[in-house]
mmCIF file of the N, C-alpha and C atoms, coordinates in Angstrom:
data_MODEL
# 
_entry.id   MODEL 
# 
loop_
_atom_site.group_PDB 
_atom_site.id 
_atom_site.type_symbol 
_atom_site.label_atom_id 
_atom_site.label_alt_id 
_atom_site.label_comp_id 
_atom_site.label_asym_id 
_atom_site.label_entity_id 
_atom_site.label_seq_id 
_atom_site.pdbx_PDB_ins_code 
_atom_site.Cartn_x 
_atom_site.Cartn_y 
_atom_site.Cartn_z 
_atom_site.occupancy 
_atom_site.B_iso_or_equiv 
_atom_site.pdbx_formal_charge 
_atom_site.auth_seq_id 
_atom_site.auth_comp_id 
_atom_site.auth_asym_id 
_atom_site.auth_atom_id 
_atom_site.pdbx_PDB_model_num 
ATOM 1   N N  . UNK A 1 1  ? -19.075 -20.832 -4.063  1.00 0.00 ? 1  UNK A N  1 
ATOM 2   C CA . UNK A 1 1  ? -17.681 -20.867 -4.778  1.00 0.00 ? 1  UNK A CA 1 
ATOM 3   C C  . UNK A 1 1  ? -17.294 -19.423 -5.123  1.00 0.00 ? 1  UNK A C  1 
ATOM 4   N N  . UNK A 1 2  ? -18.321 -19.339 -5.921  1.00 0.00 ? 2  UNK A N  1 
ATOM 5   C CA . UNK A 1 2  ? -17.983 -17.651 -6.822  1.00 0.00 ? 2  UNK A CA 1 
ATOM 6   C C  . UNK A 1 2  ? -17.581 -16.683 -5.666  1.00 0.00 ? 2  UNK A C  1 
ATOM 7   N N  . UNK A 1 3  ? -18.772 -16.388 -5.008  1.00 0.00 ? 3  UNK A N  1 
ATOM 8   C CA . UNK A 1 3  ? -18.459 -15.521 -3.747  1.00 0.00 ? 3  UNK A CA 1 
ATOM 9   C C  . UNK A 1 3  ? -16.820 -15.455 -2.975  1.00 0.00 ? 3  UNK A C  1 
ATOM 10  N N  . UNK A 1 4  ? -16.517 -16.829 -2.592  1.00 0.00 ? 4  UNK A N  1 
ATOM 11  C CA . UNK A 1 4  ? -15.142 -17.072 -2.499  1.00 0.00 ? 4  UNK A CA 1 
ATOM 12  C C  . UNK A 1 4  ? -14.162 -16.895 -2.984  1.00 0.00 ? 4  UNK A C  1 
ATOM 13  N N  . UNK A 1 5  ? -14.382 -16.997 -5.229  1.00 0.00 ? 5  UNK A N  1 
ATOM 14  C CA . UNK A 1 5  ? -13.675 -16.259 -5.666  1.00 0.00 ? 5  UNK A CA 1 
ATOM 15  C C  . UNK A 1 5  ? -13.222 -14.907 -5.915  1.00 0.00 ? 5  UNK A C  1 
ATOM 16  N N  . UNK A 1 6  ? -14.563 -14.032 -5.850  1.00 0.00 ? 6  UNK A N  1 
ATOM 17  C CA . UNK A 1 6  ? -14.979 -12.318 -5.933  1.00 0.00 ? 6  UNK A CA 1 
ATOM 18  C C  . UNK A 1 6  ? -13.762 -11.853 -4.766  1.00 0.00 ? 6  UNK A C  1 
ATOM 19  N N  . UNK A 1 7  ? -13.944 -12.974 -3.245  1.00 0.00 ? 7  UNK A N  1 
ATOM 20  C CA . UNK A 1 7  ? -13.223 -11.930 -1.896  1.00 0.00 ? 7  UNK A CA 1 
ATOM 21  C C  . UNK A 1 7  ? -11.973 -12.509 -1.927  1.00 0.00 ? 7  UNK A C  1 
ATOM 22  N N  . UNK A 1 8  ? -11.509 -13.068 -3.160  1.00 0.00 ? 8  UNK A N  1 
ATOM 23  C CA . UNK A 1 8  ? -9.730  -13.555 -2.814  1.00 0.00 ? 8  UNK A CA 1 
ATOM 24  C C  . UNK A 1 8  ? -9.524  -12.737 -4.131  1.00 0.00 ? 8  UNK A C  1 
ATOM 25  N N  . UNK A 1 9  ? -9.861  -12.377 -5.193  1.00 0.00 ? 9  UNK A N  1 
ATOM 26  C CA . UNK A 1 9  ? -9.270  -11.419 -5.956  1.00 0.00 ? 9  UNK A CA 1 
ATOM 27  C C  . UNK A 1 9  ? -9.241  -10.269 -5.456  1.00 0.00 ? 9  UNK A C  1 
ATOM 28  N N  . UNK A 1 10 ? -10.823 -9.382  -5.218  1.00 0.00 ? 10 UNK A N  1 
ATOM 29  C CA . UNK A 1 10 ? -10.497 -7.794  -4.513  1.00 0.00 ? 10 UNK A CA 1 
ATOM 30  C C  . UNK A 1 10 ? -9.716  -8.376  -3.347  1.00 0.00 ? 10 UNK A C  1 
ATOM 31  N N  . UNK A 1 11 ? -9.252  -9.060  -2.384  1.00 0.00 ? 11 UNK A N  1 
ATOM 32  C CA . UNK A 1 11 ? -8.390  -9.622  -1.236  1.00 0.00 ? 11 UNK A CA 1 
ATOM 33  C C  . UNK A 1 11 ? -6.864  -9.074  -1.893  1.00 0.00 ? 11 UNK A C  1 
ATOM 34  N N  . UNK A 1 12 ? -6.597  -9.692  -2.978  1.00 0.00 ? 12 UNK A N  1 
ATOM 35  C CA . UNK A 1 12 ? -4.957  -9.299  -4.006  1.00 0.00 ? 12 UNK A CA 1 
ATOM 36  C C  . UNK A 1 12 ? -5.075  -8.415  -4.750  1.00 0.00 ? 12 UNK A C  1 
ATOM 37  N N  . UNK A 1 13 ? -6.172  -7.332  -4.891  1.00 0.00 ? 13 UNK A N  1 
ATOM 38  C CA . UNK A 1 13 ? -5.953  -6.051  -5.079  1.00 0.00 ? 13 UNK A CA 1 
ATOM 39  C C  . UNK A 1 13 ? -6.149  -4.927  -4.248  1.00 0.00 ? 13 UNK A C  1 
ATOM 40  N N  . UNK A 1 14 ? -7.078  -5.246  -3.023  1.00 0.00 ? 14 UNK A N  1 
ATOM 41  C CA . UNK A 1 14 ? -6.608  -4.895  -1.847  1.00 0.00 ? 14 UNK A CA 1 
ATOM 42  C C  . UNK A 1 14 ? -5.094  -4.466  -1.322  1.00 0.00 ? 14 UNK A C  1 
ATOM 43  N N  . UNK A 1 15 ? -4.880  -5.955  -1.372  1.00 0.00 ? 15 UNK A N  1 
ATOM 44  C CA . UNK A 1 15 ? -2.589  -6.387  -0.774  1.00 0.00 ? 15 UNK A CA 1 
ATOM 45  C C  . UNK A 1 15 ? -2.126  -5.470  -2.288  1.00 0.00 ? 15 UNK A C  1 
ATOM 46  N N  . UNK A 1 16 ? -2.345  -5.692  -3.139  1.00 0.00 ? 16 UNK A N  1 
ATOM 47  C CA . UNK A 1 16 ? -1.370  -4.453  -4.301  1.00 0.00 ? 16 UNK A CA 1 
ATOM 48  C C  . UNK A 1 16 ? -1.143  -3.054  -4.220  1.00 0.00 ? 16 UNK A C  1 
ATOM 49  N N  . UNK A 1 17 ? -2.937  -2.631  -3.543  1.00 0.00 ? 17 UNK A N  1 
ATOM 50  C CA . UNK A 1 17 ? -2.858  -1.091  -3.389  1.00 0.00 ? 17 UNK A CA 1 
ATOM 51  C C  . UNK A 1 17 ? -1.803  -0.774  -2.141  1.00 0.00 ? 17 UNK A C  1 
ATOM 52  N N  . UNK A 1 18 ? -2.482  -1.973  -1.199  1.00 0.00 ? 18 UNK A N  1 
ATOM 53  C CA . UNK A 1 18 ? -1.707  -1.586  -0.144  1.00 0.00 ? 18 UNK A CA 1 
ATOM 54  C C  . UNK A 1 18 ? 0.046   -1.379  -0.303  1.00 0.00 ? 18 UNK A C  1 
ATOM 55  N N  . UNK A 1 19 ? 0.795   -2.605  -1.094  1.00 0.00 ? 19 UNK A N  1 
ATOM 56  C CA . UNK A 1 19 ? 1.935   -2.757  -1.119  1.00 0.00 ? 19 UNK A CA 1 
ATOM 57  C C  . UNK A 1 19 ? 2.819   -1.485  -2.094  1.00 0.00 ? 19 UNK A C  1 
ATOM 58  N N  . UNK A 1 20 ? 1.597   -0.928  -3.132  1.00 0.00 ? 20 UNK A N  1 
ATOM 59  C CA . UNK A 1 20 ? 1.963   -0.076  -4.278  1.00 0.00 ? 20 UNK A CA 1 
ATOM 60  C C  . UNK A 1 20 ? 2.184   1.457   -3.115  1.00 0.00 ? 20 UNK A C  1 
ATOM 61  N N  . UNK A 1 21 ? 0.943   1.227   -2.964  1.00 0.00 ? 21 UNK A N  1 
ATOM 62  C CA . UNK A 1 21 ? 0.694   3.082   -1.715  1.00 0.00 ? 21 UNK A CA 1 
ATOM 63  C C  . UNK A 1 21 ? 1.999   2.863   -0.752  1.00 0.00 ? 21 UNK A C  1 
ATOM 64  N N  . UNK A 1 22 ? 2.460   2.216   -0.390  1.00 0.00 ? 22 UNK A N  1 
ATOM 65  C CA . UNK A 1 22 ? 3.800   2.143   0.788   1.00 0.00 ? 22 UNK A CA 1 
ATOM 66  C C  . UNK A 1 22 ? 4.837   2.214   0.755   1.00 0.00 ? 22 UNK A C  1 
ATOM 67  N N  . UNK A 1 23 ? 4.867   1.481   -0.823  1.00 0.00 ? 23 UNK A N  1 
ATOM 68  C CA . UNK A 1 23 ? 6.298   2.006   -1.495  1.00 0.00 ? 23 UNK A CA 1 
ATOM 69  C C  . UNK A 1 23 ? 6.517   3.045   -2.399  1.00 0.00 ? 23 UNK A C  1 
ATOM 70  N N  . UNK A 1 24 ? 5.670   3.725   -2.589  1.00 0.00 ? 24 UNK A N  1 
ATOM 71  C CA . UNK A 1 24 ? 5.554   5.336   -2.571  1.00 0.00 ? 24 UNK A CA 1 
ATOM 72  C C  . UNK A 1 24 ? 5.277   6.229   -1.892  1.00 0.00 ? 24 UNK A C  1 
ATOM 73  N N  . UNK A 1 25 ? 5.536   5.474   -0.340  1.00 0.00 ? 25 UNK A N  1 
ATOM 74  C CA . UNK A 1 25 ? 5.116   6.923   0.801   1.00 0.00 ? 25 UNK A CA 1 
ATOM 75  C C  . UNK A 1 25 ? 4.382   7.676   0.504   1.00 0.00 ? 25 UNK A C  1 
ATOM 76  N N  . UNK A 1 26 ? 3.273   6.467   0.203   1.00 0.00 ? 26 UNK A N  1 
ATOM 77  C CA . UNK A 1 26 ? 1.749   7.431   0.502   1.00 0.00 ? 26 UNK A CA 1 
ATOM 78  C C  . UNK A 1 26 ? 0.367   6.411   1.965   1.00 0.00 ? 26 UNK A C  1 
ATOM 79  N N  . UNK A 1 27 ? -0.350  7.442   1.810   1.00 0.00 ? 27 UNK A N  1 
ATOM 80  C CA . UNK A 1 27 ? -1.106  6.221   2.969   1.00 0.00 ? 27 UNK A CA 1 
ATOM 81  C C  . UNK A 1 27 ? -1.653  5.516   2.153   1.00 0.00 ? 27 UNK A C  1 
ATOM 82  N N  . UNK A 1 28 ? -1.558  4.197   3.070   1.00 0.00 ? 28 UNK A N  1 
ATOM 83  C CA . UNK A 1 28 ? -2.028  2.659   2.096   1.00 0.00 ? 28 UNK A CA 1 
ATOM 84  C C  . UNK A 1 28 ? -3.614  2.810   2.224   1.00 0.00 ? 28 UNK A C  1 
ATOM 85  N N  . UNK A 1 29 ? -4.455  3.195   3.957   1.00 0.00 ? 29 UNK A N  1 
ATOM 86  C CA . UNK A 1 29 ? -5.385  2.570   4.407   1.00 0.00 ? 29 UNK A CA 1 
ATOM 87  C C  . UNK A 1 29 ? -6.587  4.118   3.670   1.00 0.00 ? 29 UNK A C  1 
ATOM 88  N N  . UNK A 1 30 ? -5.862  5.325   3.171   1.00 0.00 ? 30 UNK A N  1 
ATOM 89  C CA . UNK A 1 30 ? -6.674  5.711   2.886   1.00 0.00 ? 30 UNK A CA 1 
ATOM 90  C C  . UNK A 1 30 ? -6.959  5.611   0.768   1.00 0.00 ? 30 UNK A C  1 
ATOM 91  N N  . UNK A 1 31 ? -5.642  4.717   0.384   1.00 0.00 ? 31 UNK A N  1 
ATOM 92  C CA . UNK A 1 31 ? -5.937  4.401   -0.579  1.00 0.00 ? 31 UNK A CA 1 
ATOM 93  C C  . UNK A 1 31 ? -7.154  2.864   -0.343  1.00 0.00 ? 31 UNK A C  1 
ATOM 94  N N  . UNK A 1 32 ? -6.713  2.604   0.058   1.00 0.00 ? 32 UNK A N  1 
ATOM 95  C CA . UNK A 1 32 ? -7.474  0.865   -0.038  1.00 0.00 ? 32 UNK A CA 1 
ATOM 96  C C  . UNK A 1 32 ? -9.393  1.809   0.469   1.00 0.00 ? 32 UNK A C  1 
ATOM 97  N N  . UNK A 1 33 ? -9.036  2.226   1.830   1.00 0.00 ? 33 UNK A N  1 
ATOM 98  C CA . UNK A 1 33 ? -10.625 2.702   1.511   1.00 0.00 ? 33 UNK A CA 1 
ATOM 99  C C  . UNK A 1 33 ? -11.206 3.855   0.468   1.00 0.00 ? 33 UNK A C  1 
ATOM 100 N N  . UNK A 1 34 ? -10.212 4.015   -0.643  1.00 0.00 ? 34 UNK A N  1 
ATOM 101 C CA . UNK A 1 34 ? -10.669 5.330   -1.639  1.00 0.00 ? 34 UNK A CA 1 
ATOM 102 C C  . UNK A 1 34 ? -11.207 4.009   -2.702  1.00 0.00 ? 34 UNK A C  1 
ATOM 103 N N  . UNK A 1 35 ? -10.829 2.853   -2.425  1.00 0.00 ? 35 UNK A N  1 
ATOM 104 C CA . UNK A 1 35 ? -11.104 1.785   -3.909  1.00 0.00 ? 35 UNK A CA 1 
ATOM 105 C C  . UNK A 1 35 ? -12.171 1.338   -3.642  1.00 0.00 ? 35 UNK A C  1 
ATOM 106 N N  . UNK A 1 36 ? -12.606 0.778   -2.367  1.00 0.00 ? 36 UNK A N  1 
ATOM 107 C CA . UNK A 1 36 ? -13.965 0.762   -1.883  1.00 0.00 ? 36 UNK A CA 1 
ATOM 108 C C  . UNK A 1 36 ? -15.064 0.877   -2.554  1.00 0.00 ? 36 UNK A C  1 
ATOM 109 N N  . UNK A 1 37 ? -15.425 1.822   -2.464  1.00 0.00 ? 37 UNK A N  1 
ATOM 110 C CA . UNK A 1 37 ? -16.662 2.901   -3.140  1.00 0.00 ? 37 UNK A CA 1 
ATOM 111 C C  . UNK A 1 37 ? -16.155 2.975   -4.779  1.00 0.00 ? 37 UNK A C  1 
ATOM 112 N N  . UNK A 1 38 ? -14.544 3.308   -5.086  1.00 0.00 ? 38 UNK A N  1 
ATOM 113 C CA . UNK A 1 38 ? -14.667 3.368   -6.390  1.00 0.00 ? 38 UNK A CA 1 
ATOM 114 C C  . UNK A 1 38 ? -14.136 1.944   -7.000  1.00 0.00 ? 38 UNK A C  1 
ATOM 115 N N  . UNK A 1 39 ? -13.310 1.541   -7.809  1.00 0.00 ? 39 UNK A N  1 
ATOM 116 C CA . UNK A 1 39 ? -12.859 0.141   -8.708  1.00 0.00 ? 39 UNK A CA 1 
ATOM 117 C C  . UNK A 1 39 ? -11.440 0.405   -7.999  1.00 0.00 ? 39 UNK A C  1 
ATOM 118 N N  . UNK A 1 40 ? -10.916 -0.846  -7.004  1.00 0.00 ? 40 UNK A N  1 
ATOM 119 C CA . UNK A 1 40 ? -9.490  -1.458  -6.890  1.00 0.00 ? 40 UNK A CA 1 
ATOM 120 C C  . UNK A 1 40 ? -9.015  -1.138  -8.265  1.00 0.00 ? 40 UNK A C  1 
ATOM 121 N N  . UNK A 1 41 ? -9.595  -1.362  -9.310  1.00 0.00 ? 41 UNK A N  1 
ATOM 122 C CA . UNK A 1 41 ? -8.185  -1.552  -10.590 1.00 0.00 ? 41 UNK A CA 1 
ATOM 123 C C  . UNK A 1 41 ? -7.735  -0.048  -10.700 1.00 0.00 ? 41 UNK A C  1 
ATOM 124 N N  . UNK A 1 42 ? -8.973  1.049   -10.744 1.00 0.00 ? 42 UNK A N  1 
ATOM 125 C CA . UNK A 1 42 ? -8.289  2.275   -11.041 1.00 0.00 ? 42 UNK A CA 1 
ATOM 126 C C  . UNK A 1 42 ? -7.278  2.696   -9.787  1.00 0.00 ? 42 UNK A C  1 
ATOM 127 N N  . UNK A 1 43 ? -7.661  2.728   -8.939  1.00 0.00 ? 43 UNK A N  1 
ATOM 128 C CA . UNK A 1 43 ? -6.583  2.635   -8.084  1.00 0.00 ? 43 UNK A CA 1 
ATOM 129 C C  . UNK A 1 43 ? -5.647  2.237   -8.127  1.00 0.00 ? 43 UNK A C  1 
ATOM 130 N N  . UNK A 1 44 ? -5.133  1.402   -8.319  1.00 0.00 ? 44 UNK A N  1 
ATOM 131 C CA . UNK A 1 44 ? -3.877  0.434   -8.790  1.00 0.00 ? 44 UNK A CA 1 
ATOM 132 C C  . UNK A 1 44 ? -3.402  1.862   -9.965  1.00 0.00 ? 44 UNK A C  1 
ATOM 133 N N  . UNK A 1 45 ? -4.060  1.851   -10.960 1.00 0.00 ? 45 UNK A N  1 
ATOM 134 C CA . UNK A 1 45 ? -3.957  2.615   -12.248 1.00 0.00 ? 45 UNK A CA 1 
ATOM 135 C C  . UNK A 1 45 ? -2.865  4.253   -11.913 1.00 0.00 ? 45 UNK A C  1 
ATOM 136 N N  . UNK A 1 46 ? -3.960  4.570   -10.900 1.00 0.00 ? 46 UNK A N  1 
ATOM 137 C CA . UNK A 1 46 ? -3.745  6.108   -10.896 1.00 0.00 ? 46 UNK A CA 1 
ATOM 138 C C  . UNK A 1 46 ? -2.492  6.193   -9.625  1.00 0.00 ? 46 UNK A C  1 
ATOM 139 N N  . UNK A 1 47 ? -1.791  5.119   -8.993  1.00 0.00 ? 47 UNK A N  1 
ATOM 140 C CA . UNK A 1 47 ? -1.039  4.637   -7.902  1.00 0.00 ? 47 UNK A CA 1 
ATOM 141 C C  . UNK A 1 47 ? 0.196   4.387   -8.770  1.00 0.00 ? 47 UNK A C  1 
ATOM 142 N N  . UNK A 1 48 ? 0.273   3.958   -9.842  1.00 0.00 ? 48 UNK A N  1 
ATOM 143 C CA . UNK A 1 48 ? 1.290   3.391   -10.599 1.00 0.00 ? 48 UNK A CA 1 
ATOM 144 C C  . UNK A 1 48 ? 2.007   4.970   -11.520 1.00 0.00 ? 48 UNK A C  1 
ATOM 145 N N  . UNK A 1 49 ? 1.059   5.851   -11.966 1.00 0.00 ? 49 UNK A N  1 
ATOM 146 C CA . UNK A 1 49 ? 2.140   7.039   -12.694 1.00 0.00 ? 49 UNK A CA 1 
ATOM 147 C C  . UNK A 1 49 ? 1.801   7.988   -11.675 1.00 0.00 ? 49 UNK A C  1 
ATOM 148 N N  . UNK A 1 50 ? 1.292   7.923   -10.229 1.00 0.00 ? 50 UNK A N  1 
ATOM 149 C CA . UNK A 1 50 ? 1.786   8.911   -9.295  1.00 0.00 ? 50 UNK A CA 1 
ATOM 150 C C  . UNK A 1 50 ? 3.791   8.687   -8.979  1.00 0.00 ? 50 UNK A C  1 
ATOM 151 N N  . UNK A 1 51 ? 4.089   9.826   -8.942  1.00 0.00 ? 51 UNK A N  1 
ATOM 152 C CA . UNK A 1 51 ? 5.547   9.563   -8.502  1.00 0.00 ? 51 UNK A CA 1 
ATOM 153 C C  . UNK A 1 51 ? 5.653   9.394   -6.906  1.00 0.00 ? 51 UNK A C  1 
ATOM 154 N N  . UNK A 1 52 ? 7.101   9.290   -6.503  1.00 0.00 ? 52 UNK A N  1 
ATOM 155 C CA . UNK A 1 52 ? 6.883   8.622   -4.891  1.00 0.00 ? 52 UNK A CA 1 
ATOM 156 C C  . UNK A 1 52 ? 7.550   9.836   -4.341  1.00 0.00 ? 52 UNK A C  1 
ATOM 157 N N  . UNK A 1 53 ? 6.701   9.985   -3.571  1.00 0.00 ? 53 UNK A N  1 
ATOM 158 C CA . UNK A 1 53 ? 7.139   10.929  -2.847  1.00 0.00 ? 53 UNK A CA 1 
ATOM 159 C C  . UNK A 1 53 ? 8.525   10.900  -1.311  1.00 0.00 ? 53 UNK A C  1 
ATOM 160 N N  . UNK A 1 54 ? 9.073   12.247  -0.971  1.00 0.00 ? 54 UNK A N  1 
ATOM 161 C CA . UNK A 1 54 ? 10.331  11.963  0.028   1.00 0.00 ? 54 UNK A CA 1 
ATOM 162 C C  . UNK A 1 54 ? 9.761   11.690  1.123   1.00 0.00 ? 54 UNK A C  1 
ATOM 163 N N  . UNK A 1 55 ? 10.515  10.577  2.119   1.00 0.00 ? 55 UNK A N  1 
ATOM 164 C CA . UNK A 1 55 ? 9.938   10.560  3.495   1.00 0.00 ? 55 UNK A CA 1 
ATOM 165 C C  . UNK A 1 55 ? 9.759   11.565  4.427   1.00 0.00 ? 55 UNK A C  1 
ATOM 166 N N  . UNK A 1 56 ? 9.196   10.981  4.663   1.00 0.00 ? 56 UNK A N  1 
ATOM 167 C CA . UNK A 1 56 ? 8.671   12.386  6.371   1.00 0.00 ? 56 UNK A CA 1 
ATOM 168 C C  . UNK A 1 56 ? 9.687   12.517  6.907   1.00 0.00 ? 56 UNK A C  1 
ATOM 169 N N  . UNK A 1 57 ? 9.741   13.687  7.624   1.00 0.00 ? 57 UNK A N  1 
ATOM 170 C CA . UNK A 1 57 ? 10.759  13.479  8.864   1.00 0.00 ? 57 UNK A CA 1 
ATOM 171 C C  . UNK A 1 57 ? 10.702  12.813  10.446  1.00 0.00 ? 57 UNK A C  1 
ATOM 172 N N  . UNK A 1 58 ? 11.434  11.999  10.298  1.00 0.00 ? 58 UNK A N  1 
ATOM 173 C CA . UNK A 1 58 ? 11.220  10.763  11.045  1.00 0.00 ? 58 UNK A CA 1 
ATOM 174 C C  . UNK A 1 58 ? 10.948  9.611   11.774  1.00 0.00 ? 58 UNK A C  1 
ATOM 175 N N  . UNK A 1 59 ? 10.447  9.655   10.150  1.00 0.00 ? 59 UNK A N  1 
ATOM 176 C CA . UNK A 1 59 ? 10.166  8.453   9.270   1.00 0.00 ? 59 UNK A CA 1 
ATOM 177 C C  . UNK A 1 59 ? 11.285  7.116   9.377   1.00 0.00 ? 59 UNK A C  1 
ATOM 178 N N  . UNK A 1 60 ? 11.040  6.444   9.663   1.00 0.00 ? 60 UNK A N  1 
ATOM 179 C CA . UNK A 1 60 ? 12.290  5.029   10.074  1.00 0.00 ? 60 UNK A CA 1 
ATOM 180 C C  . UNK A 1 60 ? 12.148  3.903   8.909   1.00 0.00 ? 60 UNK A C  1 
ATOM 181 N N  . UNK A 1 61 ? 12.815  3.731   8.992   1.00 0.00 ? 61 UNK A N  1 
ATOM 182 C CA . UNK A 1 61 ? 12.693  2.857   7.559   1.00 0.00 ? 61 UNK A CA 1 
ATOM 183 C C  . UNK A 1 61 ? 13.436  1.407   8.467   1.00 0.00 ? 61 UNK A C  1 
ATOM 184 N N  . UNK A 1 62 ? 12.626  -0.037  7.703   1.00 0.00 ? 62 UNK A N  1 
ATOM 185 C CA . UNK A 1 62 ? 13.138  -1.141  8.727   1.00 0.00 ? 62 UNK A CA 1 
ATOM 186 C C  . UNK A 1 62 ? 13.957  -1.190  8.920   1.00 0.00 ? 62 UNK A C  1 
ATOM 187 N N  . UNK A 1 63 ? 15.081  -0.799  7.636   1.00 0.00 ? 63 UNK A N  1 
ATOM 188 C CA . UNK A 1 63 ? 16.129  -1.542  7.558   1.00 0.00 ? 63 UNK A CA 1 
ATOM 189 C C  . UNK A 1 63 ? 16.864  -0.461  8.655   1.00 0.00 ? 63 UNK A C  1 
ATOM 190 N N  . UNK A 1 64 ? 16.384  0.522   9.104   1.00 0.00 ? 64 UNK A N  1 
ATOM 191 C CA . UNK A 1 64 ? 17.393  1.844   10.487  1.00 0.00 ? 64 UNK A CA 1 
ATOM 192 C C  . UNK A 1 64 ? 16.606  0.599   11.271  1.00 0.00 ? 64 UNK A C  1 
ATOM 193 N N  . UNK A 1 65 ? 15.745  0.276   11.509  1.00 0.00 ? 65 UNK A N  1 
ATOM 194 C CA . UNK A 1 65 ? 14.691  0.068   12.533  1.00 0.00 ? 65 UNK A CA 1 
ATOM 195 C C  . UNK A 1 65 ? 16.006  -1.147  13.068  1.00 0.00 ? 65 UNK A C  1 
ATOM 196 N N  . UNK A 1 66 ? 16.134  -1.829  12.207  1.00 0.00 ? 66 UNK A N  1 
ATOM 197 C CA . UNK A 1 66 ? 17.072  -2.986  12.861  1.00 0.00 ? 66 UNK A CA 1 
ATOM 198 C C  . UNK A 1 66 ? 18.503  -3.245  12.884  1.00 0.00 ? 66 UNK A C  1 
ATOM 199 N N  . UNK A 1 67 ? 18.928  -1.669  12.191  1.00 0.00 ? 67 UNK A N  1 
ATOM 200 C CA . UNK A 1 67 ? 20.558  -1.361  12.957  1.00 0.00 ? 67 UNK A CA 1 
ATOM 201 C C  . UNK A 1 67 ? 20.311  -0.555  14.482  1.00 0.00 ? 67 UNK A C  1 
ATOM 202 N N  . UNK A 1 68 ? 19.061  -0.252  14.591  1.00 0.00 ? 68 UNK A N  1 
ATOM 203 C CA . UNK A 1 68 ? 19.072  0.624   15.862  1.00 0.00 ? 68 UNK A CA 1 
ATOM 204 C C  . UNK A 1 68 ? 19.097  -0.733  17.082  1.00 0.00 ? 68 UNK A C  1 
ATOM 205 N N  . UNK A 1 69 ? 18.415  -1.506  16.505  1.00 0.00 ? 69 UNK A N  1 
ATOM 206 C CA . UNK A 1 69 ? 17.880  -2.711  17.249  1.00 0.00 ? 69 UNK A CA 1 
ATOM 207 C C  . UNK A 1 69 ? 19.490  -3.661  17.413  1.00 0.00 ? 69 UNK A C  1 
ATOM 208 N N  . UNK A 1 70 ? 20.370  -4.016  16.951  1.00 0.00 ? 70 UNK A N  1 
ATOM 209 C CA . UNK A 1 70 ? 21.175  -4.615  16.751  1.00 0.00 ? 70 UNK A CA 1 
ATOM 210 C C  . UNK A 1 70 ? 22.155  -3.508  17.838  1.00 0.00 ? 70 UNK A C  1 
ATOM 211 N N  . UNK A 1 71 ? 22.031  -2.640  17.799  1.00 0.00 ? 71 UNK A N  1 
ATOM 212 C CA . UNK A 1 71 ? 23.048  -1.482  18.466  1.00 0.00 ? 71 UNK A CA 1 
ATOM 213 C C  . UNK A 1 71 ? 23.238  -1.708  19.972  1.00 0.00 ? 71 UNK A C  1 
ATOM 214 N N  . UNK A 1 72 ? 21.386  -1.736  20.168  1.00 0.00 ? 72 UNK A N  1 
ATOM 215 C CA . UNK A 1 72 ? 21.276  -2.069  22.021  1.00 0.00 ? 72 UNK A CA 1 
ATOM 216 C C  . UNK A 1 72 ? 21.582  -2.717  22.090  1.00 0.00 ? 72 UNK A C  1 
# 
């Protein structure tokens, strides 16, 4: 039972890292992989204090994808 709780907590932390990195236009998989050997909590704290990056050229948001599909 203890291992199940550990897996659920770590899964939640990694999901939070993924969502936070994605919202700041950073590489979520890279941040998750960096959090495995170090600490997921440390990665969350670092991400919280980092600035949001500008979107890269050609990067399409979900809202734009939906409007493109509606036009077709």
